[in-house]
C-alpha positions as CSV (number, residue, x, y, z in Angstrom):
1,M,13.8,14.8,6.5
2,L,13.6,11.5,6.7
3,A,12.6,10.2,3.5
4,K,13.5,12.5,0.4
5,Q,9.8,11.0,-1.4
6,I,7.1,9.7,-0.3
7,A,5.5,7.2,-2.7
8,S,4.2,4.0,-3.0
9,K,4.6,0.6,-5.0
10,A,7.3,0.2,-7.7
11,G,8.0,-1.4,-10.8
12,N,5.3,-1.9,-12.9
13,A,3.0,0.1,-10.6
14,A,2.9,2.7,-12.8
15,A,2.0,1.0,-16.6
16,T,-0.4,-1.0,-14.5
17,A,-2.0,2.2,-13.0
18,R,-2.4,3.7,-16.2
19,R,-4.1,0.8,-17.2
20,S,-6.5,0.9,-14.4
21,L,-8.0,4.5,-15.3
22,S,-9.7,2.4,-18.6
23,A,-9.0,3.2,-22.1
24,G,-8.1,7.0,-23.5
25,A,-8.2,8.1,-19.9
26,A,-5.0,7.4,-18.8
27,K,-3.4,11.3,-19.4
28,L,-6.7,12.6,-18.1
29,G,-5.7,15.1,-14.7
30,L,-7.9,16.8,-12.7
31,E,-8.2,20.0,-14.8
32,G,-8.2,18.1,-18.1
33,L,-11.7,16.6,-15.8
34,A,-13.0,19.8,-14.8
35,N,-12.1,20.7,-19.0
36,K,-14.6,18.0,-20.3
37,V,-16.9,18.0,-17.1
38,D,-19.3,20.8,-15.4
39,L,-18.0,19.1,-11.7
40,S,-20.6,22.2,-10.2
41,K,-23.5,19.5,-11.8
42,A,-20.9,16.0,-11.5
43,R,-21.0,12.9,-8.8
44,V,-17.5,11.5,-8.8
45,L,-16.5,8.2,-7.8
46,I,-12.9,8.7,-6.3
47,R,-10.5,5.9,-5.5
48,L,-8.5,6.4,-2.8
49,D,-6.4,5.1,-0.4
50,L,-6.7,5.3,3.3
51,N,-5.2,2.3,4.3
52,V,-3.8,4.2,7.3
53,P,-1.8,2.2,10.2
54,L,-4.2,2.0,13.0
55,S,-3.0,1.6,16.5
56,K,-2.4,-2.6,17.6
57,E,-3.8,-1.8,20.8
58,D,-7.1,0.0,20.0
59,G,-7.3,-0.8,16.5
60,V,-8.9,2.9,15.9
61,T,-6.1,5.0,16.7
62,I,-4.4,6.4,13.3
63,T,-0.8,6.3,14.3
64,D,0.0,8.3,11.4
65,D,-2.6,10.2,8.7
66,T,0.3,10.5,5.8
67,R,-2.7,9.0,3.7
68,L,-5.3,11.2,4.6
69,R,-3.4,14.6,4.2
70,A,-2.1,12.8,0.8
71,V,-5.3,12.8,-0.6
72,V,-6.6,16.5,0.6
73,P,-5.6,18.6,-2.9
74,T,-7.1,16.4,-4.7
75,M,-10.2,16.1,-2.5
76,N,-9.9,20.4,-2.2
77,F,-9.7,21.0,-5.5
78,L,-12.8,18.6,-6.5
79,K,-14.8,20.6,-3.3
80,E,-13.7,23.8,-5.0
81,Q,-15.5,22.8,-8.0
82,G,-18.5,22.0,-7.0
83,A,-18.5,18.6,-7.3
84,A,-20.4,15.9,-5.2
85,V,-18.0,13.5,-3.8
86,A,-18.5,9.3,-3.1
87,I,-15.0,7.9,-1.7
88,A,-14.4,4.5,-2.3
89,T,-11.4,3.1,-0.3
90,H,-10.1,-0.4,2.1
91,I,-8.7,-1.1,5.5
92,G,-6.5,-4.1,5.7
93,R,-7.3,-7.5,4.8
94,P,-10.6,-8.2,5.1
95,K,-12.1,-11.9,3.9
96,G,-14.5,-10.4,1.7
97,E,-16.9,-10.3,4.3
98,P,-18.1,-7.0,6.4
99,D,-15.6,-7.2,10.3
100,P,-15.8,-4.4,12.1
101,K,-12.0,-4.6,12.7
102,F,-11.3,-3.1,9.5
103,S,-13.9,-0.2,8.9
104,V,-13.5,2.7,7.3
105,A,-14.8,4.1,10.3
106,P,-11.6,5.3,11.9
107,V,-11.1,7.6,9.3
108,V,-13.8,9.8,9.2
109,G,-12.9,12.2,12.1
110,R,-9.4,13.3,11.0
111,L,-10.5,13.6,6.8
112,S,-13.5,16.1,7.9
113,E,-10.6,17.8,9.6
114,L,-8.5,17.8,7.2
115,L,-11.1,18.9,4.0
116,D,-12.8,21.3,6.4
117,T,-15.8,19.2,5.9
118,D,-18.2,17.0,7.4
119,V,-17.5,13.4,5.9
120,V,-20.7,11.4,5.5
121,K,-19.6,7.7,6.6
122,V,-22.2,4.5,4.9
123,D,-22.2,1.3,6.3
124,D,-22.4,-0.3,3.1
125,C,-20.5,0.6,-0.6
126,V,-23.3,-0.6,-2.9
127,G,-27.5,-0.6,-2.0
128,D,-30.1,1.4,-1.8
129,D,-28.9,3.4,1.4
130,V,-25.6,4.1,-0.2
131,K,-27.5,5.2,-3.0
132,K,-29.9,7.2,-0.9
133,A,-26.9,9.1,1.0
134,C,-24.9,10.0,-2.2
135,D,-28.3,10.7,-4.2
136,A,-28.6,13.8,-0.8
137,M,-24.6,15.1,-1.3
138,P,-25.3,18.7,-1.7
139,S,-22.7,20.4,-4.0
140,G,-19.1,20.0,-2.1
141,G,-20.1,16.9,0.1
142,V,-18.4,13.9,0.9
143,V,-20.0,10.5,1.3
144,L,-17.3,8.1,2.6
145,L,-18.5,4.5,1.2
146,E,-17.3,1.3,4.2
147,N,-14.8,-0.8,3.1
148,V,-15.2,-1.8,-0.7
149,R,-12.8,-5.1,0.5
150,F,-16.0,-6.1,2.6
151,H,-17.3,-7.9,-0.5
152,K,-15.6,-10.7,-2.5
153,G,-16.1,-8.9,-5.6
154,E,-14.0,-6.0,-5.3
155,T,-10.7,-8.2,-5.3
156,K,-11.9,-10.7,-7.6
157,N,-13.0,-7.5,-9.8
158,H,-16.2,-8.9,-10.4
159,D,-18.4,-6.9,-12.6
160,D,-21.9,-7.1,-10.9
161,F,-20.1,-5.8,-8.1
162,A,-18.7,-3.1,-10.1
163,A,-21.8,-2.2,-11.9
164,A,-23.6,-2.2,-8.2
165,L,-20.5,-0.4,-7.0
166,A,-21.2,2.1,-9.8
167,A,-25.5,2.7,-9.6
168,S,-25.4,3.2,-6.1
169,S,-23.0,5.9,-6.1
170,G,-24.3,7.3,-9.3
171,A,-21.9,8.5,-10.3
172,T,-21.1,10.4,-13.5
173,A,-17.0,10.9,-13.6
174,Y,-14.5,8.5,-11.6
175,V,-10.9,9.4,-10.5
176,N,-8.5,7.7,-9.3
177,D,-6.1,8.8,-6.7
178,A,-5.3,5.5,-4.7
179,F,-1.4,4.9,-6.6
180,G,-0.8,2.3,-3.9
181,T,-3.5,0.0,-5.3
182,A,-3.9,1.2,-8.8
183,H,-1.6,-2.3,-9.9
184,R,-4.3,-4.0,-8.7
185,A,-7.4,-4.6,-11.0
186,H,-9.7,-4.3,-8.6
187,A,-13.7,-3.6,-9.1
188,S,-13.2,-0.3,-7.8
189,T,-9.6,0.5,-9.2
190,E,-10.4,-1.1,-12.8
191,G,-13.7,-2.7,-13.0
192,V,-16.2,0.3,-12.5
193,V,-14.6,2.4,-14.5
194,K,-16.9,0.8,-17.7
195,H,-20.0,1.3,-15.9
196,I,-19.7,4.8,-15.5
197,S,-20.7,7.4,-18.3
198,G,-18.3,10.2,-18.0
199,P,-14.2,10.3,-17.8
200,A,-12.0,9.1,-15.8
201,A,-9.4,10.9,-14.8
202,G,-6.0,10.6,-12.1
203,G,-5.8,13.1,-9.1
204,F,-3.0,14.9,-8.5
205,L,-1.4,12.3,-6.0
206,M,-1.5,9.4,-9.2
207,E,0.1,11.5,-11.5
208,K,3.0,13.1,-9.2
209,E,3.9,9.9,-8.2
210,L,3.3,8.2,-11.8
211,V,5.8,10.8,-12.9
212,Y,8.4,10.8,-9.9
213,I,8.3,6.5,-9.7
214,K,8.6,6.0,-13.7
215,G,11.8,8.4,-13.4
216,A,13.0,6.9,-11.0
217,I,12.8,3.3,-11.6
218,D,13.3,2.6,-15.2
219,A,16.1,5.1,-15.3
220,P,17.5,5.0,-12.2
221,K,20.9,5.9,-10.5
222,R,23.2,3.0,-10.1
223,P,23.3,0.6,-7.7
224,L,19.6,0.2,-7.3
225,T,18.4,-1.6,-4.3
226,A,14.9,-2.7,-3.1
227,I,14.2,-3.7,0.6
228,L,10.8,-5.3,0.7
229,G,9.1,-6.1,3.9
230,G,5.4,-6.6,5.7
231,A,4.0,-10.0,6.4
232,K,3.3,-12.0,3.1
233,V,5.0,-13.0,0.3
234,S,1.5,-13.2,-1.6
235,T,1.1,-9.8,-1.3
236,K,4.6,-8.9,-2.9
237,I,5.3,-11.6,-5.2
238,P,4.6,-8.2,-8.4
239,V,6.8,-6.2,-6.7
240,I,9.5,-9.2,-6.0
241,E,8.8,-9.9,-9.7
242,S,9.4,-6.5,-10.5
243,M,11.8,-6.0,-8.8
244,L,14.4,-8.7,-10.2
245,D,14.4,-7.3,-13.3
246,K,15.4,-3.6,-12.2
247,C,17.8,-3.8,-9.1
248,D,21.0,-4.6,-8.4
249,S,20.3,-5.8,-5.2
250,V,17.4,-7.3,-3.3
251,L,16.9,-7.0,0.7
252,I,14.0,-9.1,2.4
253,G,13.0,-8.8,5.2
254,G,9.3,-8.8,7.2
255,G,7.2,-12.0,8.2
256,M,7.2,-12.6,4.3
257,I,11.1,-14.2,5.2
258,F,10.1,-17.2,6.9
259,T,8.3,-19.0,3.8
260,F,11.3,-18.2,2.0
261,Y,13.1,-20.1,5.0
262,K,10.7,-23.4,4.7
263,A,11.3,-22.9,1.2
264,M,15.2,-23.8,1.8
265,G,14.3,-26.2,4.1
266,H,14.8,-24.6,7.2
267,S,12.7,-25.1,10.5
268,V,10.7,-21.7,11.6
269,G,9.0,-22.9,14.9
270,A,6.3,-21.2,15.5
271,S,6.4,-18.0,12.5
272,L,4.1,-16.9,10.0
273,I,4.5,-18.8,6.6
274,E,2.1,-19.4,3.6
275,E,2.4,-22.5,2.5
276,D,1.2,-22.3,-0.7
277,M,3.7,-19.4,-1.3
278,I,6.4,-21.9,-0.5
279,P,6.9,-22.9,-4.1
280,M,6.9,-19.4,-4.9
281,A,9.7,-17.9,-2.8
282,K,12.0,-21.3,-4.3
283,D,11.1,-19.7,-7.9
284,L,12.1,-15.6,-6.8
285,I,15.3,-17.5,-5.0
286,A,16.2,-19.0,-8.7
287,K,15.0,-15.9,-10.5
288,A,17.6,-14.0,-9.0
289,E,20.6,-15.8,-9.4
290,A,19.6,-16.8,-13.0
291,K,19.5,-12.5,-13.3
292,G,22.9,-12.3,-11.2
293,V,20.3,-9.7,-8.9
294,E,21.9,-10.5,-5.1
295,M,18.9,-10.8,-3.4
296,L,19.7,-10.8,0.7
297,L,17.4,-12.4,3.3
298,P,18.7,-12.0,7.0
299,T,20.8,-14.2,8.2
300,D,19.8,-13.5,11.7
301,V,16.2,-13.0,13.3
302,V,14.6,-11.8,16.5
303,V,12.7,-14.4,17.6
304,A,9.5,-14.4,20.9
305,D,7.5,-16.9,22.4
306,K,4.1,-14.5,21.6
307,F,3.2,-12.2,20.1
308,A,3.4,-9.8,22.0
309,A,5.0,-6.3,23.3
310,D,6.4,-8.2,26.7
311,A,7.2,-11.3,24.9
312,A,9.9,-13.0,26.1
313,S,13.1,-12.6,23.2
314,K,16.2,-13.8,22.0
315,T,18.4,-13.6,18.5
316,V,19.2,-16.6,16.9
317,A,20.3,-17.8,13.5
318,V,17.8,-18.5,10.9
319,D,18.8,-21.9,11.5
320,G,18.0,-22.5,15.1
321,I,14.4,-20.7,15.4
322,P,13.4,-23.2,18.6
323,D,10.2,-24.9,18.4
324,G,7.1,-22.9,19.4
325,W,9.3,-19.5,19.4
326,L,8.1,-17.5,16.4
327,G,10.3,-14.5,14.2
328,L,9.0,-10.7,14.7
329,D,12.0,-8.7,13.5
330,V,15.6,-9.4,11.5
331,G,18.3,-9.8,13.5
332,P,21.0,-7.1,14.5
333,V,23.5,-8.4,12.8
334,T,21.2,-8.4,9.2
335,A,20.3,-4.7,10.0
336,A,23.4,-3.9,9.6
337,K,24.6,-5.8,6.6
338,F,20.8,-3.8,5.3
339,S,22.2,-0.4,6.2
340,S,25.5,-0.9,5.0
341,T,23.8,-1.6,1.4
342,V,21.4,1.1,1.5
343,A,24.8,3.2,2.0
344,S,26.0,2.3,-0.8
345,S,23.3,2.8,-3.4
346,K,22.2,5.9,-5.2
347,T,18.2,4.8,-5.9
348,I,16.7,2.9,-2.9
349,V,13.3,1.3,-2.6
350,W,11.9,0.6,0.4
351,N,8.1,-1.5,1.0
352,G,7.3,-3.0,4.5
353,P,9.0,-3.2,7.8
354,M,11.4,-5.3,8.8
355,G,8.9,-6.8,11.7
356,V,7.1,-5.6,14.4
357,F,8.0,-2.0,14.9
358,E,4.8,-1.2,17.3
359,F,6.6,-3.5,19.4
360,D,9.9,-1.8,21.1
361,A,11.8,-5.2,21.1
362,F,10.9,-6.0,17.7
363,A,11.7,-2.6,16.6
364,N,15.4,-2.3,15.6
365,G,15.1,-3.5,12.1
366,T,12.7,-1.3,11.0
367,F,14.7,1.8,12.5
368,S,17.9,0.7,11.2
369,V,16.7,0.6,7.7
370,A,14.8,4.0,7.8
371,E,18.5,5.1,9.7
372,A,20.4,4.3,6.9
373,L,17.8,6.1,4.3
374,A,18.0,9.4,6.1
375,A,22.0,8.9,5.9
376,T,21.9,8.4,2.5
377,P,23.8,11.6,0.4
378,D,21.3,14.3,-1.4
379,D,22.1,12.5,-4.5
380,A,21.1,9.7,-3.2
381,I,17.2,9.0,-4.4
382,T,14.5,7.1,-1.8
383,I,11.4,6.3,-2.5
384,I,9.6,5.0,0.7
385,G,6.0,3.1,0.1
386,G,3.4,1.5,2.1
387,G,1.3,2.4,5.8
388,D,3.7,0.6,8.1
389,S,7.2,2.0,6.2
390,V,6.2,5.4,5.7
391,A,4.7,5.4,9.8
392,A,8.0,4.4,10.8
393,V,10.0,7.2,9.5
């Protein structure tokens, strides 16, 4: 088995996940919820992380259903108890407004198969139509709300949106089984709990990952190495900062490396950067140095003349990216160095791909990390988080 344990996020996510369940509910699991509430008469709003990776070719084909399969135990428990369940979730990073390419529609078919239930999707997550659909749910029924991030109030945790989410679903109890998003104080993970009169609980996946992550990160076998990838520094800041307090080495890959390079004064061609994150990148580099943590950035990258599977590509040093070219993977020297660091580590946390691994020409970095994890000895602990990372293994 390539990964010894599948988990989501690391560092301080465990503590913030507990806070998202609201005061007094942090230790309540599903069995405890069933003891407090007659679930056969309850309507449960559940926050799940169904942000599955979708094919970059058609935008609707699920390329890895791990996150869907992971929520089945919790959903089956609620179904067996006779609860009517409204699911709140998200796909991708819409800009706070409806965008068809981020609709939750692609998960309906597979989720219905896994739950052996006809999942009813609604076209919004708040409003009269949502309330009608939720009111019409039979015992054991499931309604899938449209992407909560189609509303700006979700990520900003606006109280009016949280109240509308609770009222529209008609929830009398709340369950959070979305560890991958529980570290964020969003309306569907934190704010909505204040507007639901009944108890809040964690699901089976949440419980499993909290216990495992806390043990692995708070008292790790050393050396402890974090491998962090993905497109944007802004989405990884809390994880990087937390890892700097705990890790011996932090390896940085993915599109976010170019923001770090920009902060170091390198030319990055047409590569993705976040201009507003350049000061933060500088700060993170300084923090790593001050704490004595080895922060490894790639020394070579694979660049392309366009973002496409058939793009022309070549490997260059990080200070030699040509104008108009964009970096889409870490280079072979870096992949070998990262693999060597993994091999000498006893605990490894990996979140985010090293490059655009869906394109064969830019997959080497990600798959090299995956292969290095597979080759670790049995006494090493590996924790893999993020839909793309899980898809790669």
